[in-house]
C-alpha positions as CSV (number, residue, x, y, z in Angstrom):
1,M,117.1,72.9,110.4
2,K,115.3,72.4,107.0
3,I,112.1,74.5,106.5
4,G,109.3,73.8,104.0
5,L,107.3,77.0,103.3
6,L,103.9,77.2,101.6
7,S,101.0,79.5,101.4
8,D,97.6,80.0,99.8
9,T,96.6,76.3,99.6
10,H,92.9,77.3,99.5
11,S,91.7,73.9,100.8
12,Y,93.9,72.0,98.3
13,L,97.0,69.8,99.1
14,D,98.9,68.4,96.3
15,E,100.6,65.0,97.2
16,A,103.8,66.5,95.8
17,I,104.0,68.8,98.8
18,F,104.6,65.8,101.0
19,R,107.2,64.4,98.7
20,N,109.1,67.7,98.5
21,F,108.9,68.4,102.2
22,E,109.8,64.8,103.4
23,D,113.2,65.9,104.6
24,C,112.0,69.1,106.3
25,D,112.1,69.5,110.1
26,E,109.3,72.0,110.2
27,L,106.6,73.4,107.9
28,W,105.5,77.1,107.8
29,H,102.2,78.0,106.2
30,A,101.7,81.7,105.5
31,G,97.9,81.7,105.4
32,D,94.8,81.1,103.3
33,I,94.9,77.5,104.5
34,G,91.3,77.0,103.5
35,D,89.9,74.4,105.9
36,E,90.9,72.4,108.9
37,A,91.6,69.2,107.0
38,V,94.5,70.9,105.2
39,Y,95.8,72.2,108.6
40,D,95.4,68.8,110.2
41,Q,97.2,66.9,107.4
42,L,100.1,69.3,107.5
43,A,100.3,69.2,111.3
44,A,100.2,65.4,111.3
45,F,103.0,65.3,108.7
46,K,105.5,67.7,110.3
47,P,105.7,70.3,113.1
48,L,103.7,73.3,111.8
49,Q,103.8,77.0,112.2
50,A,100.9,78.8,110.6
51,V,99.0,82.0,110.4
52,Y,95.5,82.6,109.1
53,G,94.7,84.4,105.9
54,N,91.9,86.5,104.6
55,I,89.9,83.5,103.3
56,D,90.2,81.4,106.4
57,G,87.1,80.9,108.5
58,Q,86.6,80.8,112.3
59,T,87.9,77.2,112.7
60,I,91.3,78.1,111.3
61,R,91.3,81.4,113.2
62,T,90.9,79.5,116.5
63,V,94.2,77.5,115.9
64,C,96.2,80.2,114.1
65,T,96.9,83.9,114.7
66,E,97.2,86.8,112.3
67,D,100.8,87.3,113.3
68,L,103.3,84.8,114.5
69,W,106.7,85.7,115.9
70,F,109.1,83.0,116.8
71,D,112.9,82.1,116.9
72,R,114.7,79.5,114.9
73,E,118.4,78.9,114.8
74,G,119.1,82.4,116.2
75,L,116.8,84.2,113.8
76,L,113.7,86.1,114.7
77,I,110.9,85.2,112.3
78,W,107.7,87.1,111.7
79,M,105.0,85.5,109.6
80,T,101.7,87.1,108.6
81,H,99.5,86.6,105.5
82,I,99.1,90.0,104.0
83,G,102.4,91.9,104.1
84,G,103.8,93.1,100.8
85,Y,107.5,93.4,100.1
86,P,110.1,96.1,100.1
87,P,109.4,98.9,99.6
88,R,105.7,98.2,99.2
89,Y,104.7,96.8,102.6
90,N,101.1,97.3,103.5
91,T,100.3,100.0,106.1
92,R,99.9,97.7,109.0
93,V,103.1,95.9,108.3
94,K,105.0,99.2,107.9
95,K,103.9,100.4,111.3
96,I,104.9,97.1,113.0
97,L,108.3,97.2,111.2
98,Q,109.0,100.6,112.7
99,E,108.7,99.1,116.2
100,R,110.1,95.6,115.7
101,Q,112.2,94.0,113.0
102,P,112.7,90.3,112.3
103,Q,115.6,88.8,110.4
104,I,113.1,86.9,108.3
105,F,109.7,88.3,107.2
106,V,107.3,85.7,105.7
107,C,104.0,86.5,104.0
108,G,101.7,85.1,101.4
109,H,98.5,86.5,99.8
110,S,100.0,87.8,96.5
111,H,100.3,84.3,94.9
112,I,103.7,85.5,93.6
113,L,106.9,83.8,94.7
114,K,109.4,86.3,96.0
115,V,112.7,86.0,97.8
116,I,114.1,89.5,98.4
117,R,116.2,91.4,100.9
118,D,115.1,94.7,102.3
119,P,118.3,96.8,102.3
120,K,116.7,99.5,104.5
121,R,116.1,97.1,107.3
122,E,119.5,95.5,107.9
123,N,119.0,93.2,104.9
124,M,115.9,91.6,106.4
125,L,115.0,88.5,104.2
126,C,111.5,88.7,102.9
127,L,109.9,85.4,101.7
128,N,106.7,84.7,99.9
129,P,106.3,81.1,98.6
130,G,103.7,82.0,96.1
131,A,100.6,79.8,96.0
132,A,100.4,76.0,96.5
133,G,96.7,75.8,95.8
134,R,94.6,75.7,92.6
135,Q,92.6,78.9,93.2
136,G,93.9,82.3,92.1
137,F,95.5,83.9,89.1
138,H,98.9,82.3,89.4
139,Q,100.1,80.2,86.5
140,V,102.3,77.7,88.5
141,R,101.9,76.4,92.0
142,T,105.0,77.0,94.1
143,L,106.8,76.3,97.4
144,L,110.0,77.3,99.0
145,K,112.4,75.1,100.9
146,F,115.6,76.3,102.7
147,D,117.9,75.6,105.6
148,L,118.4,77.7,108.8
149,H,121.7,77.2,110.6
150,Q,123.4,79.4,113.1
151,G,121.7,82.6,112.3
152,K,121.7,82.2,108.5
153,A,119.2,81.1,105.8
154,A,120.8,79.0,103.1
155,N,120.1,76.6,100.2
156,M,117.0,78.4,99.1
157,Q,115.0,76.3,96.6
158,A,111.9,77.4,94.7
159,I,109.8,74.4,93.9
160,A,107.3,74.4,91.0
161,L,104.4,72.0,91.4
162,G,102.9,72.5,88.0
163,T,99.9,74.4,86.7
């Protein structure tokens, strides 16, 4: 299964997203979608898993949740918008991780692309695709694309969309 991961679109969808994710089986959006038009375009393009972010209004919050737990290819995935990364998770995420641990933890918010393992949590893979939108302090808009197969993530690609 090929996954296209993006975050922090802030109501902007670059056409390059569709070209880069053409071969994906599913898209994951880690919050700060911006408006329902962005959500609708992504959902019409590919099956979509998404959470709301801190800038998302009530319309997005009616179709997305703050936390999304789901299974893909034998892996438990947890996606939320504001999460942090090892060892600097935010307080809410730290508490949840004490009770339940995914194999893949996905967040956005920081606008900084990160792919990192948490060695204190059975090498939980932490993913943040950076920001795909134009708003924010980031210098380059980014995406992640990867494969999930039989309990493993592989072929991780960072995609730069430009400034």
